[in-house]
C-alpha positions in Angstrom: 15.7 -4.8 -7.6 14.3 -7.6 -9.8 10.8 -8.0 -8.4 8.7 -6.4 -5.6 7.0 -9.1 -3.8 7.1 -8.2 -0.1 7.9 -5.2 2.1 10.3 -7.5 3.9 12.4 -7.7 0.8 13.3 -4.0 1.1 16.1 -2.7 3.3 16.4 1.0 4.4 18.4 2.0 1.3 16.0 0.4 -1.1 12.9 1.8 0.6 14.3 5.3 0.8 15.4 5.1 -2.9 11.8 4.3 -3.9 10.4 7.1 -1.8 12.9 9.6 -3.2 12.1 8.5 -6.8 8.4 8.8 -6.0 9.0 12.4 -5.0 10.6 13.1 -8.3 7.7 11.4 -10.1 5.2 13.4 -8.1 7.0 16.6 -9.2 6.6 15.7 -12.8 2.8 15.2 -12.3 2.4 18.9 -11.4 3.3 19.8 -15.0 0.7 20.4 -17.7 2.0 17.5 -19.7 2.3 14.6 -17.2 3.5 11.9 -19.5 7.2 10.7 -19.5 8.9 8.7 -22.3 10.7 6.5 -19.8 9.0 3.1 -20.5 8.1 3.6 -24.2 8.0 0.3 -25.9 7.6 -1.7 -22.7 4.5 -3.8 -21.9 3.0 -3.9 -18.4 0.3 -6.4 -17.7 -2.2 -5.9 -14.8 -3.1 -9.4 -13.8 -6.0 -9.2 -11.3 -7.7 -12.3 -9.9 -9.5 -10.3 -7.2 -11.8 -7.3 -7.5 -10.0 -3.9 -7.3 -10.6 -0.3 -8.1 -7.9 1.9 -6.6 -4.9 -0.4 -7.0 -5.7 -1.5 -10.6 -6.4 2.0 -11.8 -3.4 3.4 -9.9 -1.0 0.9 -11.6 -2.6 1.5 -15.0 -2.3 5.2 -14.6 1.3 4.9 -13.4 2.3 2.7 -16.4 0.6 5.0 -18.9 2.2 8.1 -17.4 5.6 6.4 -18.1 4.4 5.7 -21.7 4.3 1.9 -21.3 1.8 -0.2 -23.2 -0.8 -1.5 -20.7 -2.8 -4.7 -20.8 -5.5 -5.2 -18.2 -6.4 -8.8 -17.4 -9.3 -9.7 -15.2 -10.0 -13.2 -14.1 -13.7 -12.7 -14.7 -14.6 -13.2 -18.3 -11.2 -14.8 -19.1 -10.0 -18.3 -19.6 -9.4 -18.5 -15.9 -13.1 -18.9 -15.5 -12.8 -22.0 -17.8 -10.2 -23.5 -15.5 -6.9 -22.1 -16.9 -4.1 -22.3 -14.3 -1.9 -19.5 -13.2 1.0 -21.2 -15.0 -0.7 -21.3 -18.4 -1.9 -17.7 -18.0 1.7 -16.6 -17.2 3.1 -18.6 -20.2 0.6 -16.9 -22.4 1.6 -13.4 -21.2 5.3 -14.4 -21.6 4.6 -15.4 -25.2 3.0 -12.0 -25.7 6.2 -10.2 -24.5 5.2 -8.9 -21.1 8.0 -6.9 -19.5 6.3 -6.6 -16.1 3.4 -8.4 -14.5 1.4 -6.6 -11.7 -0.5 -9.4 -10.0 -3.3 -9.4 -7.4 -4.4 -12.9 -6.3 -6.6 -14.3 -3.6 -3.9 -17.0 -2.7 -1.1 -15.9 -0.5 2.2 -16.6 -2.2 1.0 -16.5 -5.8 3.2 -13.6 -6.8 6.3 -15.4 -5.3 5.4 -18.5 -7.4 5.0 -16.4 -10.5 8.3 -14.7 -10.0 10.4 -17.8 -9.3 8.8 -20.6 -11.2 10.3 -19.7 -14.5 7.0 -19.0 -16.2 7.9 -15.4 -17.1 11.1 -13.5 -17.5 9.5 -10.1 -16.7 9.5 -8.3 -13.4 6.7 -9.2 -11.0 5.0 -6.7 -8.7 2.8 -7.9 -5.9 -0.4 -5.8 -5.9 -1.9 -7.9 -3.0 -1.9 -11.6 -2.3 -4.5 -13.0 0.1 -3.9 -11.9 3.6 -0.1 -11.8 3.0 1.4 -8.7 1.5 0.7 -5.4 -0.3 4.1 -3.7 -0.6 3.1 -0.8 -2.8 0.4 0.2 -0.3 2.9 0.2 2.5 5.3 2.3 0.3 2.6 4.9 -0.5 1.6 5.1 3.2 5.3 5.7 4.1 5.6 8.3 1.4 2.5 10.1 2.8 3.8 10.0 6.3 7.2 11.3 5.3 5.6 14.2 3.4 3.6 15.3 6.4 5.7 14.4 9.4 9.4 14.5 8.4 11.5 17.5 7.6 10.0 20.4 9.7 6.5 19.0 9.5 6.6 18.4 5.8 8.0 21.9 5.0 11.6 20.9 4.4 13.4 18.7 2.0 12.9 15.0 3.0 15.1 13.5 0.3 17.2 10.6 1.8 15.3 10.6 5.1 13.6 7.7 6.8 10.8 7.7 9.4 13.0 7.3 12.5 11.2 8.0 15.7 7.6 8.4 14.4 4.9 6.7 16.3 2.2 5.0 14.2 -0.9 3.2 15.5 -2.5 0.7 13.1 -6.1 0.0 14.2 -8.7 -2.5 13.2 -8.8 -5.9 11.4 -5.2 -6.9 11.6 -6.0 -10.6 11.2 -7.2 -10.3 7.6 -5.0 -7.3 6.6 -2.2 -7.6 4.1 -1.8 -3.9 4.5 -1.1 -4.2 8.2 1.6 -6.9 7.6 3.3 -4.9 4.9 3.2 -1.6 6.9 4.5 -3.2 10.1 7.6 -4.5 8.2 8.2 -1.4 6.2 7.6 1.1 8.9 9.9 -0.9 11.2 12.6 -0.9 8.5 12.3 2.9 8.2 12.7 3.3 12.0 9.1 4.0 13.1 7.5 2.6 16.2 4.3 0.7 15.4 1.5 -0.2 17.8 -1.3 -2.6 16.6 -4.7 -2.0 18.1 -7.5 -4.5 17.6 -9.9 -6.8 19.5 -8.2 -10.1 20.5 -10.3 -12.0 17.9 -8.7 -9.9 15.1 -5.1 -10.3 16.2 -3.3 -13.0 14.2 -1.6 -16.0 15.9 2.2 -15.3 16.2 1.9 -11.6 16.2 4.4 -11.5 19.1 7.1 -12.1 16.5 6.1 -9.0 14.6 8.2 -5.8 15.2 5.3 -4.1 16.8 3.6 -3.6 20.1 0.0 -4.9 20.5 -2.8 -3.2 22.5 -6.5 -4.0 22.8 -7.5 -0.5 23.9 -7.6 2.3 21.4 -8.3 5.1 23.9 -5.3 4.1 26.0 -3.0 4.2 23.0 -4.3 7.6 21.9 -3.8 9.0 25.4 -0.5 7.4 26.4 1.4 7.0 23.1 0.2 10.2 21.4 0.8 8.7 18.0 2.0 10.9 15.1 -0.3 8.9 12.7 -3.3 6.6 13.0 -3.9 4.2 10.2 -7.4 2.7 10.2 -7.9 -0.7 8.6 -11.0 -1.8 6.7 -13.1 -4.4 8.5 -13.0 -7.1 5.9 -16.5 -8.5 6.3 -16.2 -10.6 3.1 -13.3 -12.6 4.6 -15.1 -12.9 8.0 -18.2 -14.3 6.3 -16.2 -17.0 4.5 -14.6 -17.9 7.9 -18.0 -18.2 9.6 -18.2 -14.8 11.2 -18.3 -14.1 14.9 -15.2 -11.9 15.2 -17.0 -9.2 17.2 -20.5 -9.1 18.8 -22.0 -6.3 16.5 -20.9 -3.4 14.3 -22.0 -1.0 17.0 -19.8 -2.8 19.6 -16.8 -2.6 17.2 -17.4 1.1 16.5 -17.5 1.9 20.2 -14.3 0.2 20.9 -12.2 0.7 17.8 -13.9 3.2 15.5 -12.2 6.6 14.9 -14.7 9.4 15.5 -14.6 13.1 16.2 -13.9 12.5 19.9 -10.9 10.4 19.2 -9.7 12.7 16.5 -9.7 15.5 19.1 -7.5 13.4 21.4 -4.7 13.2 18.7 -1.7 15.5 18.8 -2.1 18.7 16.7 0.2 17.5 14.0 -1.1 13.9 13.7 -2.6 12.6 10.5 -5.2 9.9 9.7 -4.7 7.3 7.0 -6.9 4.6 5.5 -6.0 2.2 2.6 -9.6 2.2 1.3 -12.3 1.4 0.6 -13.7 2.8 3.8 -16.7 1.4 5.7 -18.0 4.8 6.9 -19.8 4.5 10.2 -17.9 1.3 11.1 -14.1 1.7 11.5 -14.2 5.4 10.7 -16.9 8.0 11.1 -17.8 10.5 8.4 -16.5 13.3 10.7 -13.1 11.6 10.9 -12.9 10.6 7.2 -13.6 14.2 6.1 -11.5 15.8 8.8 -8.6 18.1 7.8 -6.4 15.5 9.6 -7.3 12.8 7.1 -4.9 12.4 4.2 -6.9 9.5 2.6 -7.5 11.1 -0.8 -3.9 12.2 -0.9 -2.9 8.6 -0.4 -4.6 7.8 -3.7 -2.6 10.5 -5.5 0.6 9.4 -3.8 -0.1 5.9 -4.9 0.3 6.8 -8.6 3.7 8.5 -7.9 4.9 5.5 -5.8 3.9 3.0 -8.4 5.5 5.0 -11.2 8.7 4.9 -9.1 8.4 1.1 -8.6 7.9 0.4 -12.4 10.6 2.8 -13.3 13.2 1.3 -11.0 12.2 -2.3 -12.0 12.2 -1.7 -15.8 14.6 1.3 -16.4 16.2 2.3 -13.1 19.7 1.0 -13.9 19.8 2.2 -17.5 18.4 5.8 -17.4 18.5 8.7 -15.1 15.5 9.6 -12.9 13.2 12.2 -14.3 13.8 15.8 -13.1 11.8 19.0 -13.3 13.1 22.3 -14.4 12.5 25.3 -12.1 12.5 28.7 -13.9 14.6 31.4 -12.3 
């Protein structure tokens, strides 16, 4: 694996390998000393052209836990605000010896350009580009689902296993969601059955080509499909505003039709879990009751994100040359 640009780039073997490595990384994070020497002497640059809290901190934590040197770059307050291009920024980072560049950009396709234009020799990880892709979010969601729903309800060893047969409903603003696109591709690759649920105005053109079923009725999906997991998507009001708005009549109307509340939580199968990529709009796509329910694994997703991103950085920068970390269990 040279870069991680899209969930579509991963086959079953690659995806399961990342999930298994993430499991090993997570085990090391239960120790008193969490730091590993794996990437000592390597430099990881977090190149963020969009605002981010969870993803940037997660990648920074992951790199530091692997003993890499981390450089955080924000477009605000940098030469980008003076008109510097992505090419010149990349050439500057290359001159400074960046071994990996984690990039978030408002333009779909920017990570692909960075990886293949010859501006940097380092590995490129897509941390979200426009409405296109967010592969590490899809991986951490798959890791979370596998922990809870595979292997005797999460009690058995899940190493080497995929998500075959699981039913996942992805609900909300599919149109603007890179998380939805990445999850549909990765969950399909891992064998899960995906249903997209959204108002017609928030379903993208060409969705019939996606490996997923589409429904406009959340209550019907919960009653008929009995999903093993419900993934709520953030209503991206900032993208709606820039597009002129008008995607649904009112927040109250949206909540009534597509919000997850206590009533809909009660309709889920007993083993089902609730996910959300964050940040949440409480009271819009998800109620406080649902967000704080024992079914919700939203905070766990954040913790799992560190382990998954440790696995990605490890496999990109050291995976072929050093063994995966292990934990010793005292007899």
